[in-house]
C-alpha positions in Angstrom: 228.4 64.6 116.8 225.4 65.1 114.5 222.0 64.5 116.1 218.6 65.0 114.6 215.7 65.9 116.9 212.4 66.3 115.0 210.6 67.3 118.2 212.9 70.3 118.9 212.7 73.9 117.9 213.6 75.1 114.4 216.9 76.4 115.7 217.9 72.8 116.5 217.0 71.7 113.0 219.1 74.5 111.5 222.1 73.7 113.7 222.0 70.0 112.9 221.6 70.7 109.2 224.6 73.1 109.3 226.7 70.4 111.0 225.6 67.9 108.3 226.6 70.4 105.5 230.0 71.0 107.1 230.6 67.3 107.3 229.7 66.9 103.7 232.0 69.7 102.7 234.9 68.1 104.5 234.2 64.8 102.9 234.0 66.4 99.4 237.3 68.1 100.0 239.0 64.8 100.8 237.4 63.0 97.9 238.3 65.8 95.6 241.9 65.7 96.7 242.1 62.0 96.0 240.4 62.4 92.7 242.8 65.1 91.6 245.8 62.9 92.6 244.3 59.9 90.7 243.8 62.0 87.6 247.3 63.4 87.8 248.9 59.9 88.4 247.0 58.2 85.5 248.3 60.8 83.1 245.1 62.5 82.1 245.4 65.6 80.0 245.8 69.0 81.7 242.3 70.1 80.6 240.6 67.3 82.5 242.7 68.0 85.6 241.9 71.7 85.4 238.2 71.0 85.0 238.2 68.8 88.1 240.2 71.4 90.0 237.5 74.0 89.1 234.8 71.7 90.5 236.8 71.3 93.7 237.3 75.0 94.1 233.6 75.7 93.4 232.6 73.1 96.1 234.8 74.8 98.6 233.5 78.3 97.7 229.9 77.1 97.9 230.2 75.4 101.3 232.2 78.3 102.7 229.2 80.5 102.0 226.9 78.2 104.0 228.1 79.8 107.3 226.8 83.3 106.7 223.5 81.8 105.3 223.2 79.7 108.5 223.8 82.8 110.6 221.1 84.7 108.7 218.5 82.0 109.0 219.3 81.4 112.7 219.0 85.1 113.5 215.7 85.2 111.7 214.2 82.4 113.9 215.6 84.0 117.1 213.7 87.2 116.2 210.4 85.4 115.7 
């Protein structure tokens, strides 16, 4: 469950933001899969399908890099 508490510590803000980003990543993955299936079934050319596939892979790579960034920021606030 995603909760936003603006009165909490920065660690809480970071954790809820990370949960929101992971939810968005999952939704983008599902939407991307349906979009690829739609483009394939409507007979689009291979270049367009490949271009959409590259967008989908780039989104997965970007959101998979969010975890280490979250850990880095969370550790920074724990030190301070």
